[in-house]
C-alpha positions in Angstrom: 21.7 -1.0 -25.0 18.7 1.1 -24.0 19.5 3.9 -21.5 17.4 2.5 -18.6 19.2 -0.8 -18.8 22.6 0.9 -18.9 21.7 3.0 -15.9 20.6 -0.1 -14.0 23.9 -1.9 -14.8 26.0 1.1 -13.7 24.1 1.6 -10.5 24.1 -2.1 -9.7 27.9 -2.3 -10.4 28.6 0.8 -8.3 26.6 -0.6 -5.3 28.6 -3.9 -5.5 31.9 -2.1 -5.7 30.9 0.3 -2.9 30.0 -2.7 -0.7 33.3 -4.4 -1.4 35.2 -1.1 -0.7 33.4 -0.7 2.6 34.1 -4.2 3.6 37.8 -3.7 2.8 38.2 -0.9 5.3 37.9 -3.3 8.3 41.2 -5.1 8.7 41.7 -8.2 11.0 45.1 -9.6 12.1 45.9 -12.7 14.0 49.2 -12.9 15.9 51.2 -15.3 18.0 54.6 -15.5 19.6 56.9 -17.0 22.2 58.8 -15.4 25.0 62.5 -15.6 24.2 64.1 -14.5 27.4 63.5 -13.9 31.1 61.9 -16.1 33.8 58.9 -16.9 31.5 61.1 -18.0 28.5 59.3 -20.4 26.2 55.7 -19.3 27.1 53.5 -18.8 24.1 50.8 -16.2 23.4 48.3 -15.6 20.6 45.4 -13.4 19.7 43.6 -11.3 17.1 42.5 -7.8 16.6 40.5 -5.6 14.2 40.5 -2.0 13.2 39.0 0.4 10.6 41.8 1.7 8.2 39.6 4.0 6.3 41.0 7.1 8.1 44.6 6.4 7.3 46.4 9.1 5.3 49.5 6.9 4.6 51.7 9.8 5.6 53.8 10.0 8.8 53.2 8.2 12.0 49.5 7.2 12.5 47.8 5.3 15.3 44.4 3.7 14.6 42.2 2.6 17.6 41.6 -1.1 17.7 37.9 -2.0 17.7 38.2 -5.7 18.7 40.9 -7.6 20.5 41.3 -11.1 22.0 44.6 -12.0 23.5 45.7 -15.1 25.5 48.8 -15.2 27.6 49.7 -17.5 30.6 46.3 -19.2 30.4 44.5 -15.9 30.8 42.3 -14.1 28.3 42.6 -10.3 27.7 40.6 -7.9 25.6 39.9 -4.2 25.2 38.4 -4.1 28.7 41.9 -4.8 30.0 43.6 -1.8 28.3 43.4 0.4 25.2 45.1 -0.8 22.0 46.1 0.8 18.7 47.4 -0.4 15.3 50.4 1.7 14.4 51.6 2.8 11.0 54.5 4.7 9.5 53.8 6.1 6.0 51.2 3.4 5.5 53.4 0.6 6.6 51.9 -1.6 9.4 54.3 -1.5 12.5 52.3 -3.6 14.9 49.9 -3.5 17.8 50.5 -1.2 20.8 48.8 -2.8 23.9 49.7 -2.7 27.6 48.2 -4.6 30.5 49.4 -3.1 33.8 46.9 -4.8 36.2 48.3 -8.3 35.8 51.4 -10.1 36.9 53.5 -10.0 34.9 52.8 -6.5 33.5 53.3 -6.8 29.7 53.1 -4.8 26.5 52.9 -5.6 22.8 55.2 -3.0 21.2 55.0 -2.0 17.5 58.1 -2.2 15.4 60.2 0.8 14.3 60.5 0.0 10.6 57.7 -2.6 10.1 55.9 -5.4 12.0 58.9 -7.8 11.7 60.6 -5.9 14.6 57.5 -5.7 16.8 57.8 -7.5 20.2 56.3 -8.4 23.6 58.0 -7.1 26.7 57.1 -8.3 30.2 58.1 -7.5 33.8 57.0 -10.0 36.6 56.9 -9.0 40.2 59.4 -11.7 40.9 61.9 -13.2 38.5 63.5 -11.6 35.5 61.9 -9.5 32.8 62.0 -10.6 29.3 61.0 -10.2 25.7 59.2 -12.2 23.0 58.8 -12.2 19.3 55.5 -11.5 17.6 54.3 -12.7 14.2 51.3 -10.9 12.5 49.2 -12.3 9.7 46.4 -10.4 8.0 43.1 -12.2 7.6 41.8 -12.0 4.0 38.4 -10.5 3.5 36.4 -13.2 1.7 33.2 -11.2 1.4 35.0 -8.5 -0.6 36.7 -11.0 -2.8 33.3 -12.7 -3.5 31.5 -9.4 -4.2 34.1 -8.0 -6.7 33.8 -10.8 -9.3 30.0 -10.7 -8.9 30.0 -7.0 -9.7 32.2 -7.7 -12.8 29.9 -10.5 -13.9 26.8 -8.3 -13.5 28.4 -5.5 -15.6 29.4 -8.1 -18.2 25.9 -9.4 -18.4 24.6 -6.0 -19.5 27.1 -5.8 -22.4 25.6 -4.8 -25.7 23.6 -7.7 -27.2 22.4 -7.9 -30.8 18.9 -6.6 -31.1 16.2 -9.1 -32.1 14.7 -8.5 -35.5 
């Protein structure tokens, strides 16, 4: 393979891999749950949030600011304008979302788990009635753009394999 052609293949492949890696640093989760106790037992909630995980060191406790958030509870929509939010990690393991809304009745918080996201929960305290808790289930949203780019980069590199020279 002539040198310019090899250089073009390597640069093109590197660009595609870099684009896939950049796309992979934005993580989106969807979540839902139901209140299990208190005066609002049986109420459901759901939402989604996104954050950039490129700064994670995967060591110790880390809290990453959430960049986008949509949350629906008791027929009311909440977002980052309602409160600050963070995605919490311990040694690289996702613990859950930390998010509190104090200017609403009931006041509520999504609380990250201690070991992983399976023990994360929602806690609420109404002005009247009894306080309660709810379960939270998180699901990561796959990154289709990164998955599409990666095979394309491999195909591009494969197309520049050494071909027999014409006589």
